C-alpha positions in Angstrom: 114.0 127.4 123.9 116.1 125.8 126.6 115.2 127.2 130.0 116.1 126.3 133.6 115.4 122.9 135.1 111.9 122.4 136.6 111.2 124.7 139.5 109.9 123.7 142.9 106.5 124.4 144.5 104.6 127.6 143.8 106.0 130.2 146.3 104.3 133.4 145.2 101.5 134.7 143.0 101.1 138.2 141.7 98.7 140.4 139.7 100.6 142.9 137.6 99.0 146.0 136.0 101.2 148.0 133.6 99.7 151.1 132.1 101.5 153.3 129.5 99.9 156.6 128.4 101.1 158.9 125.7 99.6 162.4 125.3 100.3 164.1 122.0 100.6 167.8 121.2 98.8 167.3 117.9 96.6 164.6 116.3 98.1 161.2 115.5 96.6 159.7 112.3 98.4 156.3 112.4 100.1 154.4 115.1 101.8 151.0 114.9 103.2 149.5 118.1 105.2 146.4 118.9 104.5 145.2 122.5 106.6 143.1 124.8 104.0 143.2 127.6 103.0 139.5 128.1 104.9 137.7 130.9 106.8 134.7 129.8 106.0 131.2 131.0 109.0 129.0 131.8 110.3 126.6 134.5 110.1 129.2 137.3 107.1 131.2 136.2 103.6 130.4 134.9 101.4 133.0 133.4 97.9 132.2 134.6 96.0 134.9 132.7 96.8 137.9 130.6 95.0 140.6 128.7 96.0 143.8 126.8 93.6 146.5 125.8 94.1 149.9 124.3 92.3 153.2 124.2 91.5 154.1 121.4 90.4 150.7 120.3 92.9 149.0 117.9 92.0 148.4 114.3 94.5 145.5 113.7 96.3 143.1 116.0 98.4 140.0 115.7 100.2 137.9 118.3 103.5 136.1 117.8 106.8 135.0 119.2 110.1 136.8 118.7 113.6 135.4 118.0 114.2 134.8 121.8 110.9 133.0 122.4 109.1 136.0 124.0 105.4 136.6 123.3 104.8 139.8 121.4 101.8 141.7 120.0 101.7 144.0 117.0 98.9 146.6 117.0 97.8 149.2 114.6 95.5 152.2 115.2 94.2 154.1 112.1 91.6 156.3 113.8 92.8 159.9 114.6 93.7 160.3 118.3 95.5 162.7 120.6 96.3 160.2 123.4 97.1 156.5 123.7 96.6 154.2 126.7 98.0 150.7 126.7 96.8 148.6 129.6 98.4 145.2 130.3 97.1 143.0 133.1 98.5 139.6 134.2 98.4 137.0 136.9 101.5 134.9 137.4 102.7 132.2 139.7 106.4 131.8 140.7 108.1 128.7 141.7 111.1 128.3 144.0 114.5 128.9 142.3 118.0 127.7 143.1 119.2 128.8 146.5 122.5 130.4 147.6 123.7 127.0 149.0 124.1 125.6 145.5 126.0 128.4 143.7 129.2 127.9 145.7 129.7 124.4 144.3 129.7 125.3 140.6 132.6 124.8 138.3 135.5 127.3 138.2 134.5 130.1 135.9 137.4 129.3 133.5 136.0 125.7 133.0 132.5 127.1 132.3 134.0 129.6 129.8 135.9 126.8 128.0 132.9 124.6 127.8 131.2 127.2 125.6 133.6 126.4 122.7 133.6 122.6 123.2 130.1 121.5 124.2 127.5 121.0 121.4 124.4 120.4 123.5 121.2 122.3 122.6 121.5 124.3 125.9 125.1 125.4 125.2 124.4 126.3 121.6 121.4 128.4 122.7 123.5 130.1 125.4 126.2 131.1 122.8 123.9 133.7 121.3 124.4 135.7 124.5 128.2 135.7 124.3 128.7 138.6 121.9 128.4 142.4 121.7 124.9 143.7 121.1 123.4 147.2 120.4 123.6 148.4 124.0 126.4 146.1 125.3 129.9 146.7 124.0 133.2 145.3 125.0 136.2 147.3 126.1 139.2 146.6 128.4 137.9 148.5 131.4 134.9 146.1 131.6 137.1 143.0 131.6 139.4 144.6 134.3 136.3 145.4 136.5 135.0 141.8 136.0 138.3 140.2 136.9 138.3 141.7 140.4 135.5 139.2 141.1 136.5 136.4 138.7 139.8 135.5 140.2 141.6 132.3 139.1 139.7 129.1 140.0 136.8 130.8 141.7 133.4 129.0 141.3 131.5 130.7 138.5 128.3 131.6 140.3 130.1 132.6 143.5 132.1 135.1 141.4 128.9 136.3 139.7 127.3 137.0 143.0 130.4 138.9 144.1 130.1 141.0 140.9 126.5 141.6 141.6 127.3 142.9 145.1 130.2 145.1 143.9 128.1 146.9 141.3 125.6 147.6 144.1 128.3 149.0 146.3 130.2 150.9 143.6 127.4 152.5 141.7 124.7 155.0 142.8 121.1 154.7 141.6 120.3 158.0 139.8 117.4 158.3 137.5 118.7 161.5 135.9 122.3 160.4 135.2 121.6 158.3 132.1 119.3 157.9 129.1 118.4 154.8 127.1 121.3 155.5 124.7 124.0 156.2 127.3 127.0 154.0 126.5 128.5 151.6 129.0 131.8 153.5 129.0 129.9 156.5 130.5 128.1 154.3 133.0 131.3 152.7 134.2 133.2 156.0 134.5 130.3 157.9 136.1 129.4 155.2 138.5 125.7 156.2 138.3 122.6 155.0 136.5 119.4 152.9 136.8 118.5 149.2 136.7 118.9 149.0 132.9 122.4 150.4 133.1 123.5 148.1 135.9 122.1 145.1 134.2 123.8 145.9 130.9 127.1 146.7 132.7 127.1 143.3 134.4 126.3 141.6 131.1 129.2 143.4 129.5 131.5 142.3 132.3 130.5 138.7 131.9 130.7 138.6 128.1 134.1 140.3 128.2 135.5 137.2 129.9 133.7 134.7 127.7 130.6 133.9 129.8 127.1 134.1 128.3 124.7 136.5 130.0 121.3 137.7 129.0 119.1 140.8 129.8 115.9 140.1 131.7 113.0 142.6 131.5 110.2 142.4 134.0 108.9 143.8 137.3 109.8 143.7 140.9 107.6 143.8 144.0 108.4 146.9 146.1 107.6 147.0 149.8 106.0 150.1 151.4 107.3 151.6 154.6 106.1 149.7 157.7 102.6 150.5 158.6 101.9 152.2 155.2 99.5 150.8 152.6 100.6 149.6 149.1 100.2 152.4 146.6 98.6 152.0 143.2 101.2 152.6 140.5 104.1 152.8 142.9 105.9 149.7 141.6 108.2 149.7 138.6 109.5 148.0 135.5 112.8 146.4 136.3 115.8 144.8 134.7 118.3 142.2 135.8 120.8 139.6 134.5 120.7 135.9 133.8 124.0 134.0 133.8 124.4 130.6 132.0 125.8 127.9 134.2 126.5 124.5 132.6 125.4 122.6 135.7 122.3 124.6 136.6 121.2 126.4 133.5 120.3 130.0 133.7 120.6 131.7 137.1 119.4 135.2 137.7 121.1 138.0 139.6 119.9 141.5 140.4 122.8 144.0 140.7 120.4 146.9 141.5 119.2 145.1 144.6 122.3 143.1 145.4 120.6 139.7 145.3 120.1 136.4 143.7 116.7 136.5 142.1 114.1 134.5 144.1 110.4 135.3 144.4 110.0 139.1 144.1 110.8 139.3 140.4 108.3 138.8 137.6 109.8 138.1 134.2 108.4 139.7 131.0 111.1 138.3 128.6 114.7 138.2 127.8 117.2 139.1 125.1 120.7 140.4 124.5 120.0 143.8 125.9 117.2 146.4 126.5 116.7 146.8 122.7 115.4 143.2 122.3 112.7 143.4 125.0 111.5 147.1 125.1 108.0 146.9 126.5 106.6 149.1 123.8 108.1 150.7 120.7 106.6 151.8 117.4 106.0 154.6 115.0 103.3 157.3 114.7 102.3 159.7 112.0 101.7 163.2 113.5 101.7 163.8 117.2 104.4 166.4 117.5 105.7 166.6 121.1 104.5 164.0 123.5 104.4 163.2 127.2 104.7 159.8 128.6 103.4 158.4 131.9 104.0 154.8 133.0 102.4 153.2 136.1 103.1 149.7 137.4 101.2 148.0 140.2 102.3 144.6 141.5 99.9 143.0 144.0 100.6 139.8 145.9 97.9 137.2 145.7 97.1 134.2 148.0 98.6 130.9 147.1 96.1 128.3 145.7 
């Protein structure tokens, strides 16, 4: 995989605990699960340690790498059970990323777009896989029209991407009840409401609609408690944001939910074309009937070493 240029010094370290618990109405006799719960190591992030354990204990397990280079684990449970707990625990170190000062000097976005059809470097060819429609990111004229309000003629590519990031933050309201995993982008755009997954896929659709590669990043974000209040266990969250391919700088990450260029509060699990490529946990069960789901994430800052 082609990743960003080498990062700077370590600027943050975190411990991440991600727990997913299913409770089933009736007994499950077989469960097979595919896990994207191992943080990725790349230029700006190093996974120092990682473990996954399940209750009940798994009967079969295999580790691997998916098409996008993300670490995955396949597990099978053949003992009858009426609940399932998946506990993933990681320690990661983050390195300094590109700052705001560098993004204003990038190529005009039209030049970056045109390079995708001309350049044959490994980095460009790898980026081309993120140019096209995918299961949760479609193309339609309204997306391009929305994108072009930021991507005006001759504007530097990443300056325009930051403007698009800020506009999505301003124009859309975070609403956890407005959408579901399957909600189409047309509805997100017209309703102007959604969650981080929706905003990330909306921005990706905008970028792809004008010929710029963009990929979906799955991970976590450090949340900050109110002043004078302690950090709460399980109060953090899974998160999603966008990575934009820039010929000069490589992949640069933007978070439209929080109106920012990604720096040192975001921990990357993995990336793909959209949410469907990097779902933290998906699988099949025999039995179970109705089920309830509870997810808790705790991100704890650690001292630098």
